[in-house]
Each structure stands twice: as structure tokens, then as C-alpha cells.
N, C-alpha and C positions, 0 to 999 in steps of 0.2 A: 504494500500500500504506500502511496506517495501523498503526503499531507503537507499543505501550506498553512502555517499558523500566522495570522496577521494580528498584531497587538501593539498597543501604545505603552505597555508596561511589561517588562521581562527582566529576569536577573541580568545584571547585579542590582537592579532596583529592589528595595526591601518593602514589600507589602503582600497582602494575602493573595491578590490576583497574580502578581508575578511569580509567587511561590507555587501556586496551583499550575500555572502554565509551564513553569520549569519542570514540575513533576510529570506533566502530560508529555512534554517533549522527551524526557528521560525514558518514560515507560514505552512510548512508541519506538524509540531507538532500540530498547532492549528486546522488543518483539520483532525486530528486523525491518521496521518500516523506515522509509526515507522521509525526513522531516525538514522542511524549509521554514525558518522563522524570520518573519519580517517585523522589525521593531526599531525604535528610535536609536540613534547613535548616542551612547552614553560616554564615549571616549574610552571604552574598554577594549580589550583584545579578545574577541570571542574565540572559543576553541571548537565551535560548531562548524562543520564543513559547509553547511548550507545556510549560514546566517546571512541575512541581507539587512544591513543597517541603513536607516533613512536619516538624512540630515534633520536636525531639530533645534529648538531653542527652549530655554527654561522660562517658565512663568516667573516674572519678577516677584510676585507676592506669594508664590508657592514653589520654591526652588526645586522640590523633588519631582515636579511634573515637567516632562519633556514633550513639547508639542511638535510632531513631525511637520516638516515644511513641504508644501506642494511646489511644483507639480510632481506627480507620481509616475511619470512615464517610465522611469528606470525600474520602478517597482513592478509595473505591468510586464515589462520585458523580462525581468528576472523570473516572474511567475510563469510566463510562457516558456522560458527555457527549462524550467524545472518540470513542467508538465504534471501538475498534481492531479490525483484522482478526486480529491476533495479539498476545499478551502474552508478553514475555520476562522471566522472573524470574531475576535474576543473583545474588541472595543469599538464604540460606535461613532467616533469623531471622524475627522477628515480622511485619515488613512483608511479607516474601516469602510466608509461609504465609497471611497475610490475603488477598493478591492471588490466590494459588492457589485458595483457597476461593471467592473472588468470581468468578473466571473459570469455575469449575465450575458455580456457580449460574446464570451467564449463558450457559453453553455457548460461551464464547470459547476458541478454541484457545490453549493455553499451552505454552511451551517453557521450558527452564531451561539454565543453564550452571554448571559446577563449576569454581570458581577456587581454593579454599582448602582445604588438607588439615587440617581441624580435628582429626582424629584425632592427628596429630603435634603440632599446636599444644597440645593438651591436656597433653602431657607437660611442656611448658615453663612451664605456668601452674598446676601442682599439682592438676589435675583428671584425671589419667590413669585414675583409678578409673571415670570416666564414659565411657570409650572405646567400650564395647559399646553403650551407650545412644545415643551420638552416631552411630555407624554405623547403627543401626536407624532413627533419626530421618532422617538424610540419605537413606538408601535409600528410605524411605517417601515422603519429599518428592519426590525426583527421579523416582521410578517413577510418580508421579501426573501427570507431564507427558508430552507427546507425544514429545519428544526432549530429550536432555541433551547440551550441547556441551562438550567436554573438550579442554584445550589440548595434551595430549601422549599418545602411544600408551602410554607407561609408566603414566600415570594411568588410561587406559582399562583396561589389564590389571588394575590394582589394583581398580578399581571393579567390573569384571565378576566378579572373584573374590569380591566382597562382595555379589553379587546385584543390581547395578544393571543396568537394561535400557535399550535404545534409545539407546546412546551413539554420538555422532558426533564425529569429530575436528574441532576448531576451533583451529588453531594461532595464532601471533602474528606480527606483522610489525614493521617499523621504517621510519622515514623517513630514508633514507640521504642525502638532500640536506640534511637538517638535522643529523643525527648523523654527523659525518665527522671525519677526523683533521686536516684543514686548516682548522679553525675559526679565524676571525680573532682570537678572544679567547683562544686557547690560551696564547700567551706572556704575555698580560696576567695571566691567573690565576696562572701560575707566578711572575711577578714580584711579585704581591701577597703571595705566601708566602715571598718571598726566594730563589726557586729560579731557576737559569739554564735556558735552553732545552734544554741538553744533559743536565741532571740526569735520572736514572732515577726515575720516580714510580710507586709501587704505589698503586692507588686502589681504593676501595670506594664503591659508590653503592647505597643501599637504606635501609630502616628500620633503626634501631639498636635492636634489640629481641631478646629471648631466642629467639624462634622463627626468627631468622636465624642462630643459632649464633654470635653475636658474641663470646662468651667464648672459644670455640675460635679464632676469627679473631684476637682480641687476643693470645692466647698465641702464635700463629704469627707475627704481626707483631712481637711483642717479640723473638723470636728473630732475625728479619730485621734489626731495628734494632741488636741487639747485634753481629751478625756483619758487617753491612754498614751502618755508621753513615752513609755517604754516600747511601744510598738514601732517597728522600723518601716519606713516607706520607701519603695524603690520604683522609679519610672524609667522604662527602657524604650527608647525611640526618639524621634526628632520630628520637627515640623514647624509650621508658622506660629504656633502658640507656645512653643517651648520657652522663648525668652520671657514672656509675661508670667508664665507659671513658675519658672525658676526664680524670678525676682520675688514672687509671692511666697514660694514654698522652700526656697533654697536653704533656709535655716533648719528645717526639720525633715526634709526629704532629700533623697539622692537621685540625681539624673545621670543615667549611664550613656545616653545617646544611642545611636544605632549600634546594634551588635549583630554579628553574623556567625555562622558556623558553630564551632564548639563553644565560643564565648556566649552566643545567644542561648544555647541549650543550658549552659551553666547558670546564666542569669535567671532563666525560668526555674531551674531547680532550686535556686536560692530563695525563692518565695514560698510562703506557707499558705497564703490566701490570695486569690487573683481577683482584682477589682476591675470591672469593665462596665462602663456606663453608656456606651454607644447605643443609639436607637436607629442607626442607619445601615446596619449590617444585613446583607443578603445571606450571609452564613456566619462568619466569625472564626477564621482559621486560628487566630491567636488563642481563642477560648479552648479549642480542642488541644492545642499544643500545651497550654497550661495544665489541662486535665491530665494529659499524658505525663506531665512532669510532677504529678502528685499534688496539685493545688485544687481545692474546692473553689468554686467561682461564685462571686456575688455580682449579679448583673440585673439589668432591667429586662422585663419580659417583652421584648420587641424584636421583630424580624427573625432571622435565622437563629439567633442566640437562644431564643426561647425553645427551640427544638433540640438544641445540644444539651443544655443544662436541665437536669431534672430536679425540681424544687424539693428541698429537704432530703435529697438523696445524693446528688453530686455537687450541690451548692444551694444557693438561696436566690430566688427570683423575686423581684419586686415589680409592681405595676409601673408603667412608664411615667406616670405622673406622681410617683412617690417623691417626697421632699428629700433633699440631701441628708437630713437628720435620720430618716428611716434607712437610707443606704448605709450611713455611718454605723447605725445600731447593728445592722446585719454583719458588718465587718468586725465590730467589737465583739459580737457574740461568738464568732468563730475564733477570734484572737484569744478570748477568755476561756473557751471550752475546748481543751485539747482533745478530749475523747470524741466529741462531735466532729471536730476538724479532721481527726485521723480517720474516722469512719467514712466521711465524705470524700477524703482524699483517695482512699482505697477504691471506692465506688467510681470515682472520676477516672482513675487509672484503668480500671476494668473496662469501662465504656470505651475509652480511647483505644484500648487494645483490640476492640472489635471493628475499628475503622481503618481498613487497609487501603493505602494509596493504590497499590497494584491492582487490587480487585476493582476499585472504582474506575481507574483508568482503562482497564480491560473492558469493562462494561461500556464505556464511551467508545472505545475502538470498535466494538460490535455495532454500535449505532452508526458509526462511519461506514462500516461495511454494508449495512442495510441501505443507507442513503445512496451509496455508490451503485449498488445493485438496482435500486429503484430508478435511478437516473439512466442507467444503461437500458433497462427494460422499456422505459418510456421513449427512448430514441430508436429502438429497434423497429423496423418496418413491420406492419401487420402482415401475417401470412396471406398469400393470395388464395382465393377460393378455388377448389378443384374444378 
């Protein structure tokens, strides 16, 4: 099978979408498929034989986002030379719509995936007035593809209510041999911050940005710090809100910045309770990674996160309109009650162990094969009557 993956985020970028697509490319390669990845030029040196990088610029107010620069004629020629059996478009902006139109002209089967709730993001960046237009655009984009892969049933229900068609569940997995509570670097990370192995650490791993509801999270953590000054607080990640939060919280919280590889897994393992207040997640990869690392999760019951966390079993879920004080009380409860924390940690780890990346990606590969077969069948001429 020959697969072209078109995306505006891919490793070495650090986010849940890039991690998912990196896992997809890895697994397809392991299955013997040829994979062409079209993505923005991050200034890295890719070791992929079929990587095609597109010139891009960084958004000045959100430096982590690279916007591909048109025209995309070189992209189209690269796709033609690769001769894919199927094209998977993972992002819906200029690069994605260009690939969609090119696939239509060439009659190449094309599928898409829905990763980001731009409707909710718009409220955090002052463009809520454009929500109806955003929905029309996204619906028109995805309904022009043969299938759209969606990470949670909650998001499928949302999209079906908005008129999206041909939606297929494509959940997320985790490498439990990598993300695990007994990481050898756990105590090292704690020691670097001046904490003992027995200190209770509340951690957060994700972008530090408005769409992650970080102001609400900071309000909650401030209450925890005031009522339980011995609880340690660790934030891992970066983003446009980091400066403001670090200025506010720097006296009682530690900011680790972006971490990757073993350092990332060690920072997950250094936590005892995972705090995640985002209400915009279509899935929530970081939540599953925290659970694999042995942390029960305190989160808001919204989007895909509400499907991952089982209330009072693998963590605590609060209503989306719960005040920061209620979120803080949930964190304090787990910090104070070691036995409850331990029981939830074991259940969280057990759930994560049931979520295999390889099985999830193999199921998607089967969907590709069906799409390719259906496309070929529709192009075959009808048999002539005897």
C-alpha cells in the first residue's frame, strides 16, 4: 500500500496530533507500506525517505504553529511522482484543501481525520463571531472525503449533529512500556526540583495556551498551593500563556518547558496526580499517557477526556462549569488520601495497558484498504450484457 499523509503538524512538533500521526507513519512502515509525509519545514533533518517539507512561517502570536506557504505546485508534483493508493489529509487549512482538490482532479481516493475543535478554539482567540462560518467550512471539507476518522464517540455525536457524514471512530493508544510509573528517571526529576521521592506532585503536561483552559487551571492550582503548601506542582510544556502563568505561579510551581523522549516519560512518572482542565479536546493523548504513567486524573467532563477517565475509578471528573475551588478540592482529596490515589493509579495503568497503538493503527490501515478497494470497484467498467 502507498499512502500520502498531508498534515500541518508532525514530529518534531510536540502535540497530540503530531504524536498520533508519527505513530501512524511508524506502524504503516512496519507493515511494509510506503508512506509519503507532506508537512511544514521545521528546519529539521528528517530521516524519512519520502518526507516532503513545505516552506512555512511561524505565527507571531503562537510561535509553535507553522503555516505552510502556497503555492503548492511542488506538493502536487511530489504526490504525482509518489503515486499513492490513498491520500490522508489530517489538517484542514490551506495545505489540506490544496491536497483535497488535487486528489479530486487525479481521482485519488482521499480520506481525512478530525483532530481539533476549532469551533471552541475560536472563543479563546477572539474570533467567536466566525463560528458558523468555521462549521460550514469544516463540514464542506470533510464531506468531500470518503471517510473522516474521529478520535472519540463524543466528537462523532457533535459532528453528526452538525451534518458531517461518513464518520469512523479512530481512537488513540499509548506505549505502556515507555510511559510507566517505574521510570528510572522519576527520582532524578524530583531531585532536580528539590523534591523527595515521597512528596505528592500534581502535574500538568500539555501546551500552555488559552485553548487548554490554563487560566482556570492556574486558579485551581493556586488554591491547592494555599491550602496544601507541601504539595508540589509541576507544569510541563510551553506556549503563548507560559510567560503570564510563570510570572503568577513561579514562586510555588515548577515549569519544565517542552520535554521529549525519555525526559518526557520521566516527567510524567514524577507526578502523582494529573490535572487537566481543557474543554476543547477531541481525545486527550496526554491524559492517556499520564494514566499509563500511574497518575489518576482530575479533569472536566468535556469532549474526549470524559470517555478516557472513569469517574471515581481512574480519576475524578467534574462538570465543565465546576468552579476552580471544586477542581482544587478534587486535587487535594487525592493528594491527602494515599490509598484512594494508589487504587486509582492502578486502575488508570490497567486501562492504559488495554490501549495498543499497533492495534489501533492496524484497524485504520484496514479502513484504507477498504477505501482503496471501493475506489477501484467504482472505476471498473460495468460488464457488458451477453
